[in-house]
C-alpha positions in Angstrom: -15.6 2.6 70.3 -12.8 4.6 71.8 -12.7 5.4 75.6 -10.6 7.8 77.6 -7.2 6.4 78.1 -7.1 4.2 74.9 -3.9 4.4 72.8 -4.2 4.5 69.1 -1.9 4.6 66.0 -2.6 7.5 63.6 -1.6 6.8 60.0 -1.2 10.0 57.9 -0.7 10.7 54.2 0.3 14.0 52.5 -2.7 14.0 50.1 -5.3 12.6 52.5 -8.7 14.3 52.7 -11.6 13.9 55.2 -14.3 11.5 54.1 -18.0 12.5 54.3 -18.6 9.1 55.9 -16.6 10.3 59.0 -19.5 12.5 59.9 -21.4 9.4 60.9 -19.1 8.5 63.8 -17.1 11.5 64.9 -17.8 12.2 68.5 -17.2 15.9 69.0 -19.1 18.9 67.5 -15.7 20.6 66.9 -14.5 17.7 64.7 -17.8 17.5 62.9 -17.6 21.2 62.2 -14.0 21.0 60.8 -14.9 18.1 58.5 -18.0 19.9 57.2 -16.0 23.1 56.6 -13.3 21.2 54.7 -15.9 19.4 52.5 -17.8 22.6 51.8 -14.6 24.4 50.8 -13.5 21.4 48.6 -16.9 21.2 46.8 -17.0 25.0 46.3 -13.6 25.0 44.6 -14.6 22.1 42.4 -17.9 23.7 41.4 -16.0 27.0 40.6 -13.6 25.1 38.3 -16.5 23.3 36.6 -18.4 26.6 36.2 -15.3 28.3 34.7 -15.0 25.5 32.1 -18.7 25.7 31.2 -18.5 29.5 30.9 -15.5 29.2 28.6 -17.5 26.9 26.4 -20.5 29.2 26.3 -18.3 32.2 25.5 -16.6 30.3 22.7 -20.0 29.9 21.0 -20.0 33.7 20.6 -16.4 33.9 19.4 -15.3 35.2 22.8 -13.1 33.9 25.6 -12.9 34.4 29.4 -9.8 36.6 29.1 -11.8 39.0 26.9 -14.1 39.7 29.8 -12.8 42.8 31.8 -12.9 43.2 35.5 -15.3 46.1 35.0 -17.8 43.7 33.3 -17.4 41.2 36.2 -17.9 44.0 38.7 -21.1 45.1 37.0 -22.4 41.6 36.9 -21.6 41.0 40.6 -23.5 44.2 41.5 -26.4 43.1 39.4 -26.3 39.7 41.2 -27.0 41.0 44.7 -23.4 41.2 45.6 -22.4 37.6 44.9 -18.7 37.3 44.2 -17.2 36.1 40.9 -16.4 32.7 42.3 -19.9 32.4 43.7 -21.3 33.0 40.2 -19.0 30.4 38.7 -19.9 28.0 41.5 -23.6 28.5 40.7 -22.9 27.6 37.0 -21.0 24.5 38.1 -23.9 23.4 40.4 -26.5 24.1 37.7 -28.1 27.0 39.5 -27.3 29.3 36.6 -27.0 28.6 32.9 -23.6 29.3 31.4 -25.1 30.7 28.2 -27.1 33.3 30.2 -24.1 34.4 32.2 -22.0 34.7 29.0 -24.7 36.9 27.4 -24.9 39.0 30.6 -21.1 39.5 30.6 -20.9 40.3 26.9 -23.8 42.7 27.1 -21.9 44.7 29.8 -19.0 45.3 27.4 -18.8 47.5 24.4 -21.9 47.2 22.1 -21.4 45.7 18.7 -21.2 48.2 15.9 -24.3 48.1 13.6 -22.3 46.7 10.7 -21.2 43.8 12.8 -24.6 42.8 14.0 -26.1 39.6 12.5 -28.8 40.1 9.9 -32.2 38.8 11.0 -35.2 39.7 13.0 -33.8 39.9 16.5 -30.6 41.4 18.0 -29.6 39.9 21.2 -27.5 42.5 23.0 -24.0 41.2 23.7 -24.1 38.2 21.4 -23.2 37.3 17.9 -26.1 35.0 17.3 -27.9 32.1 19.0 -30.6 29.8 17.8 -33.9 31.8 18.0 -37.5 30.7 18.0 -40.6 32.7 18.4 -43.1 31.6 21.0 -46.4 30.3 19.6 -48.2 31.1 22.8 -48.0 34.9 22.2 -46.8 35.2 18.6 -44.5 38.2 18.9 -44.0 40.5 15.8 -41.5 43.4 15.4 -42.7 46.3 17.4 -44.0 44.2 20.3 -42.1 44.6 23.6 -40.2 41.3 23.9 -38.0 39.2 26.2 -35.7 36.3 25.3 -35.9 33.2 27.5 -33.2 30.5 27.3 -34.7 27.1 27.0 -32.6 23.9 27.2 -32.5 22.2 23.8 -34.3 25.1 22.0 -31.9 28.0 22.3 -33.6 31.2 22.9 -37.4 31.6 22.7 -38.8 35.1 22.2 -42.0 36.0 24.0 -43.9 39.3 24.3 -43.5 41.1 27.7 -47.1 40.4 28.6 -47.2 36.8 27.6 -49.3 35.0 30.3 -47.4 31.7 29.8 -44.0 33.1 30.6 -45.4 35.3 33.4 -46.3 32.1 35.4 -42.7 30.8 35.3 -40.3 33.7 34.7 -36.9 32.7 36.0 -34.7 35.8 35.9 -31.6 33.6 35.5 -32.9 32.5 32.0 -34.2 35.9 30.8 -32.1 37.9 28.3 -32.3 41.5 27.2 -33.4 41.4 23.5 -34.5 44.0 21.0 -35.9 43.9 17.5 -33.6 44.5 14.6 -34.3 47.9 12.9 -34.9 46.3 9.5 -36.2 42.7 9.9 -35.6 40.5 6.9 -38.5 38.1 7.4 -42.3 38.2 7.5 -44.2 37.1 10.6 -47.5 35.2 10.8 -50.1 36.8 12.9 -53.7 35.8 13.6 -56.7 38.2 13.4 -60.3 37.6 14.3 -63.1 39.4 12.6 -66.8 39.6 13.5 -68.7 40.5 10.3 -72.2 40.9 9.2 -73.4 37.7 7.7 -73.8 38.9 4.1 -72.8 37.6 0.7 -69.4 38.8 -0.6 -67.9 39.8 2.8 -65.1 37.3 2.6 -64.0 38.5 -0.8 -64.0 42.1 0.4 -61.8 41.2 3.4 -59.4 39.2 1.3 -59.1 42.1 -1.2 -58.3 44.6 1.5 -55.6 42.4 3.0 -54.0 41.9 -0.4 -54.2 45.7 -1.0 -52.3 46.2 2.3 -49.4 44.1 0.8 -50.0 41.1 3.0 -50.3 37.4 2.2 -53.1 35.3 3.6 -51.6 32.1 5.0 -54.9 30.6 6.3 -58.5 31.4 6.7 -61.3 29.8 8.7 -65.0 30.9 8.7 -67.5 29.7 11.3 -70.3 27.6 9.8 -73.3 29.7 8.6 -76.0 29.2 11.2 -78.3 31.8 9.7 -77.5 34.4 12.4 -76.8 38.1 12.0 -73.1 37.8 12.4 -70.3 35.4 11.6 -66.7 35.0 12.7 -63.7 34.8 10.4 -60.1 34.0 11.4 -57.2 34.9 9.2 -53.5 34.2 9.5 -51.7 36.9 7.6 -48.0 37.8 7.0 -46.8 41.2 8.3 -43.5 43.0 8.5 -44.1 44.5 11.9 -46.7 46.0 14.2 -47.2 49.0 12.0 -48.0 46.8 9.1 -50.6 45.0 11.1 -52.1 48.3 12.2 -52.4 49.3 8.6 -54.3 46.1 7.7 -56.6 46.5 10.7 -57.3 50.1 9.8 -58.1 49.2 6.2 -60.4 46.4 7.3 -62.3 48.7 9.6 -63.4 50.7 6.5 -65.5 47.7 5.3 -69.1 48.5 6.4 -69.8 44.8 7.2 -66.9 44.5 9.7 -68.1 44.9 13.2 -65.1 44.0 15.3 -61.4 43.1 14.8 -59.0 41.6 17.3 -55.5 40.1 17.2 -55.3 36.4 18.0 -52.4 35.3 20.4 -51.8 31.7 20.9 
């Protein structure tokens, strides 16, 4: 331990840097503060560099590059991020506090929108992207016409949920949420569940199936509660629809069947 009056030799090097272990034995608060400031600055610079590389990779997946992002786009993102600077956003990416793919989407969404002819064919258009792996959440079963959000999930790409999905409401991380909208002309059919309470009479199942077919929908699955001799029984159908309006048409037609007492959509 050094004492006042001791003489020491100081060996220097042009590329030397403070060591975090020095914090364990430096004596003065001033020295400790200088070491901490240097380490914080060094770690920040390294995390910015890493974040920039990760963002470059994420942009490349959408056939874009960092030089393509204008200062105006960055300025808008900074304002939307509670005033955090560009380097702070990059540092957050490098430290894992933000997902590079989400920041890439946000930046591209702030640029010029894609012309309709350049948009990918499919059920969902993700504003500011040229395609990403998309899955539809089973917990809420969104169909075209439902208000939706996209949530980035590691290893799954983007998972589309309805706005009122109770599952996503419990853990809605704004850094993983993307602005998404349905394509004007979806190219696929969507499975949706409906639950019917019907009078327990012979031939009701055939009537329901006929109305669904007449509404130009396919029945993927059907389950009927066991007949317990009661007045009513419950039927559950999985049908294919093009959108919410198609589902509404099916429900409207089914309501015309005298034996149908109640119809509801099944989510999850």
